[in-house]
C-alpha positions as CSV (number, residue, x, y, z in Angstrom):
1,M,8.0,-40.7,-2.8
2,S,4.4,-41.4,-3.8
3,V,1.8,-38.7,-4.1
4,S,-0.2,-40.3,-1.2
5,E,2.7,-39.4,1.1
6,L,2.5,-35.7,0.4
7,P,1.1,-33.7,3.4
8,R,-2.5,-32.4,3.1
9,K,-4.1,-33.2,6.4
10,E,-4.2,-30.3,8.8
11,A,-2.4,-31.3,12.0
12,N,-2.3,-28.0,13.9
13,V,-3.2,-24.3,13.6
14,L,-0.7,-22.0,15.2
15,K,-2.6,-18.9,16.3
16,G,-1.2,-15.8,18.1
17,H,0.0,-13.3,15.4
18,E,-2.2,-10.2,15.0
19,G,-2.5,-9.6,11.3
20,A,-0.7,-11.2,8.4
21,V,2.0,-13.8,8.9
22,L,4.7,-13.1,6.4
23,A,7.0,-16.1,6.8
24,A,7.2,-19.4,8.6
25,R,10.4,-21.5,8.7
26,F,11.3,-24.9,10.2
27,N,14.6,-25.0,12.1
28,S,17.3,-27.2,10.8
29,D,16.1,-30.5,12.5
30,G,12.4,-29.7,11.9
31,N,11.4,-30.0,15.6
32,Y,10.6,-26.3,15.9
33,C,9.5,-23.5,13.6
34,L,9.6,-19.7,13.6
35,S,7.1,-17.3,12.2
36,C,7.1,-13.5,11.8
37,G,4.6,-10.9,10.6
38,K,2.8,-7.6,10.4
39,D,2.5,-7.4,14.2
40,R,6.3,-6.8,14.5
41,T,6.9,-10.0,16.3
42,I,8.7,-13.3,15.8
43,R,7.2,-16.4,17.4
44,L,8.8,-19.7,18.2
45,W,6.6,-22.8,18.1
46,N,6.6,-26.5,18.5
47,P,4.4,-27.1,15.4
48,H,4.0,-30.9,16.1
49,R,2.4,-30.3,19.4
50,G,0.8,-27.0,18.4
51,I,2.5,-25.1,21.2
52,H,3.7,-21.5,21.3
53,I,7.1,-21.3,23.1
54,K,8.3,-17.7,22.9
55,T,7.7,-14.3,21.3
56,Y,10.5,-12.0,20.3
57,K,9.7,-8.3,20.2
58,S,12.0,-5.4,19.3
59,H,11.3,-4.6,15.6
60,G,9.7,-1.3,15.0
61,R,7.9,-2.3,11.8
62,E,6.7,-5.5,10.2
63,V,9.0,-8.5,10.3
64,R,9.4,-10.1,6.8
65,D,11.9,-12.9,7.3
66,V,13.6,-14.9,10.0
67,H,16.3,-17.6,10.0
68,V,17.8,-19.7,12.9
69,T,21.3,-21.1,13.2
70,P,21.9,-24.8,12.9
71,D,22.5,-25.2,16.6
72,N,19.3,-23.2,17.4
73,S,21.1,-20.7,19.6
74,K,20.7,-17.5,17.5
75,L,18.3,-16.1,15.1
76,C,18.3,-13.3,12.6
77,S,15.4,-11.3,11.3
78,C,14.6,-8.3,9.1
79,G,11.8,-6.2,7.8
80,G,10.3,-2.7,7.4
81,D,12.6,-1.0,9.9
82,R,15.7,-1.4,7.6
83,Q,17.7,-3.3,10.2
84,I,18.9,-6.8,10.6
85,F,18.4,-8.1,14.1
86,Y,20.7,-10.8,15.6
87,W,19.0,-12.5,18.6
88,D,19.9,-14.9,21.4
89,V,17.1,-17.5,21.1
90,S,17.0,-18.6,24.8
91,T,17.1,-15.2,26.5
92,G,15.1,-13.4,23.7
93,R,17.5,-10.4,23.8
94,V,18.9,-8.6,20.7
95,I,22.7,-9.1,20.6
96,R,23.2,-6.7,17.7
97,K,21.4,-4.7,15.1
98,F,23.0,-4.3,11.7
99,R,22.2,-1.0,10.0
100,G,23.1,0.0,6.4
101,H,20.3,-0.9,4.1
102,D,18.7,2.2,2.6
103,G,15.2,0.7,2.5
104,E,13.2,-2.2,3.9
105,V,14.8,-5.6,4.1
106,N,13.1,-8.6,2.5
107,A,15.1,-11.6,3.4
108,V,17.9,-12.9,5.7
109,K,20.0,-16.1,5.8
110,F,22.8,-17.4,8.0
111,N,25.7,-19.1,6.4
112,E,26.3,-22.7,7.5
113,Y,28.8,-21.7,10.1
114,A,26.3,-19.1,11.5
115,S,29.2,-16.6,11.4
116,V,27.7,-14.4,8.7
117,V,24.2,-13.1,7.9
118,V,23.3,-12.1,4.3
119,S,20.4,-9.8,3.8
120,A,18.4,-8.8,0.7
121,G,16.9,-5.3,0.4
122,Y,14.7,-2.8,-1.4
123,D,17.8,-0.7,-1.9
124,R,18.8,-3.2,-4.7
125,S,21.6,-4.7,-2.6
126,L,22.7,-7.9,-0.9
127,R,24.7,-7.2,2.3
128,A,26.8,-9.6,4.3
129,W,27.4,-9.0,8.1
130,D,29.9,-10.6,10.4
131,C,28.0,-11.9,13.5
132,R,31.2,-12.4,15.5
133,S,32.6,-8.9,15.0
134,H,31.5,-5.9,17.0
135,S,31.4,-3.8,13.8
136,T,28.0,-3.0,12.5
137,E,29.3,-2.3,9.0
138,P,28.7,-4.9,6.3
139,I,31.7,-7.0,5.3
140,Q,30.4,-7.1,1.7
141,I,27.9,-5.2,-0.4
142,I,26.7,-6.6,-3.7
143,D,24.8,-3.9,-5.6
144,S,24.7,-5.0,-9.2
145,F,20.9,-5.6,-9.2
146,L,18.7,-3.1,-11.0
147,D,15.7,-3.4,-8.7
148,T,14.6,-4.8,-5.3
149,V,16.3,-8.0,-4.1
150,M,13.6,-10.2,-2.7
151,S,15.3,-13.4,-1.7
152,V,18.7,-14.9,-1.0
153,C,20.3,-18.4,-0.9
154,L,23.7,-19.4,0.3
155,T,26.1,-22.2,-0.5
156,K,29.6,-22.8,1.0
157,T,31.1,-20.4,-1.6
158,E,28.3,-18.5,-3.2
159,I,25.6,-15.9,-2.5
160,I,22.6,-16.2,-4.8
161,G,20.0,-13.4,-5.0
162,G,16.6,-13.2,-6.8
163,S,15.4,-9.8,-7.8
164,V,12.4,-7.9,-9.2
165,D,14.7,-7.0,-12.1
166,G,14.0,-10.5,-13.4
167,T,17.4,-12.0,-12.6
168,V,18.9,-14.7,-10.4
169,R,22.5,-13.7,-9.7
170,T,25.2,-16.0,-8.3
171,F,28.3,-14.4,-6.7
172,D,31.3,-16.7,-6.1
173,I,32.9,-15.1,-3.0
174,R,36.2,-16.8,-3.4
175,I,37.0,-15.6,-6.9
176,G,34.7,-12.5,-7.1
177,R,32.8,-13.8,-10.1
178,E,29.2,-12.9,-10.9
179,I,26.9,-15.0,-13.1
180,S,23.4,-13.6,-14.0
181,D,20.5,-15.6,-15.3
182,D,17.7,-13.5,-16.7
183,L,14.2,-15.0,-16.3
184,G,12.5,-12.1,-17.9
185,Q,9.9,-11.9,-15.1
186,P,10.1,-10.4,-11.6
187,V,11.5,-13.0,-9.1
188,N,10.0,-12.9,-5.7
189,C,11.5,-16.0,-4.1
190,I,14.4,-18.4,-4.8
191,S,15.0,-21.8,-3.1
192,M,17.7,-24.4,-3.6
193,S,17.1,-28.0,-4.2
194,N,18.4,-30.3,-1.5
195,D,21.1,-31.8,-3.8
196,G,22.3,-28.3,-4.5
197,N,22.0,-28.7,-8.3
198,C,19.0,-26.5,-9.0
199,I,17.4,-23.2,-8.1
200,L,13.7,-22.9,-8.0
201,A,12.5,-19.3,-8.7
202,S,9.0,-18.0,-8.0
203,C,8.1,-15.3,-10.6
204,L,5.3,-12.8,-10.6
205,D,3.7,-14.2,-13.8
206,S,2.3,-17.0,-11.7
207,T,5.1,-19.4,-12.8
208,L,7.8,-21.3,-10.9
209,R,11.0,-21.8,-12.9
210,L,13.6,-24.5,-12.2
211,L,17.2,-23.6,-13.2
212,D,20.2,-25.8,-13.5
213,R,22.8,-24.1,-11.2
214,S,25.8,-25.0,-13.2
215,T,24.5,-24.0,-16.7
216,G,21.6,-21.6,-15.9
217,E,19.5,-23.7,-18.2
218,L,15.7,-23.5,-17.7
219,L,14.8,-27.1,-16.8
220,Q,11.1,-26.8,-16.1
221,E,8.2,-24.5,-15.4
222,Y,5.3,-25.0,-12.9
223,K,1.9,-23.3,-13.3
224,G,-1.6,-23.3,-12.0
225,H,-1.3,-21.2,-8.9
226,A,-1.8,-17.4,-8.6
227,C,1.2,-15.3,-7.8
228,K,1.1,-11.7,-9.2
229,A,1.4,-9.2,-6.4
230,Y,2.7,-10.9,-3.2
231,K,6.1,-12.3,-2.0
232,M,5.4,-15.9,-1.9
233,D,7.7,-18.7,-0.9
234,C,8.4,-21.8,-2.9
235,C,10.5,-24.9,-2.1
236,L,11.2,-28.5,-2.9
237,T,10.2,-31.4,-0.7
238,N,13.0,-33.1,1.2
239,T,13.5,-35.7,-1.4
240,D,13.5,-33.2,-4.3
241,A,10.7,-35.3,-5.9
242,H,8.1,-32.5,-5.8
243,V,7.9,-28.7,-5.9
244,T,5.5,-26.8,-3.6
245,S,4.1,-23.2,-3.4
246,G,1.2,-21.4,-2.0
247,S,-1.2,-19.3,-4.1
248,E,-2.9,-16.0,-3.7
249,D,-6.3,-17.8,-3.4
250,G,-5.2,-19.6,-0.2
251,S,-4.4,-22.9,-1.8
252,I,-1.3,-25.1,-1.7
253,F,0.1,-26.8,-4.9
254,F,2.4,-29.7,-5.3
255,W,3.9,-30.4,-8.7
256,D,5.9,-33.4,-9.9
257,L,9.5,-32.1,-10.3
258,V,10.2,-33.8,-13.6
259,D,7.0,-33.6,-15.6
260,A,5.5,-30.5,-13.8
261,S,2.0,-32.0,-13.4
262,V,0.0,-30.8,-10.4
263,V,-0.2,-33.9,-8.2
264,S,-1.9,-32.3,-5.2
265,K,-3.8,-29.1,-4.5
266,F,-5.8,-28.2,-1.5
267,Q,-7.4,-25.2,0.2
268,A,-5.1,-24.3,3.2
269,H,-6.0,-20.7,4.1
270,A,-8.7,-18.2,3.9
271,S,-6.4,-15.7,2.2
272,V,-3.0,-15.3,0.4
273,V,-0.4,-18.0,1.3
274,T,2.8,-16.1,2.1
275,S,5.1,-18.9,3.0
276,V,5.8,-22.6,2.7
277,S,8.5,-24.6,4.6
278,Y,9.0,-28.3,4.2
279,H,10.3,-30.5,7.0
280,P,13.9,-31.6,6.5
281,K,13.2,-35.3,7.1
282,D,9.4,-36.0,7.5
283,N,6.4,-35.6,5.2
284,C,5.3,-32.4,6.9
285,L,4.7,-28.8,5.6
286,I,4.1,-25.6,7.4
287,T,2.3,-22.7,5.7
288,S,1.6,-19.1,6.7
289,S,-0.9,-16.6,5.4
290,V,-2.3,-13.1,5.4
291,D,-5.2,-14.7,7.4
292,G,-3.0,-14.6,10.5
293,T,-2.4,-18.3,11.0
294,V,0.5,-20.8,10.6
295,R,-0.8,-24.2,9.7
296,V,0.9,-27.6,10.0
297,W,0.2,-30.3,7.4
298,K,0.9,-34.0,7.6
299,T,0.0,-37.1,5.7
């Protein structure tokens, strides 16, 4: 993919949140997106038409993360009220609340079958919850981290967590094995490459680090943006050719995956960029910010 195909033209601004937007995520086919924020709401949008579809309200504190099932029927969310909410997308009602974290919850993800939600918390744990059972107890607790767990990724057989303790830890659920890679800097977001071979970790020394999943080897580092105090997403483009992240000054960066050069940089928001999400098929990016907006970028 050539640099000219990277999105940098503003296609839509999604307005409606009051206060900071803390995350924005495409759904699995990229036709819709979800956002959540300080105003305790989750919002569903058609980002391509700039249309707000629905608002989900039940959280008692800020909402930090949201994820939708592959069939778009359910969503999960988490935040300052220590609970994981499991929602019916079409009716907007909460099906279940999972309680058990001893602190605020930073991140949530469904597994690929949408049968399990895994959450990452301030209580230094990852917890897995069974969506199909009526039990509100976690089916698994991983508590080997030494500090806040900020981010979680899932594969068919593994749970991967990124923590302020400076580690990315991989737990193989089948054999009960844990592998820890120490990056030496607080990790505030992890994201997997589309081919599943690499983990991209955003660290609070304003550096993104690319790790080989099988060996833990540090493959590359990406710099230029500012990331020192905020949880800030990072991800790879849908071809894995480029890496992208926001910056605390409101700009968006794209780096070449292989040589780590900055190939594109533009001012996207008036304040800190909290989230980036790349379209699964098209050259389109959504970003969210403390400035209260979600913005849609195309080529």
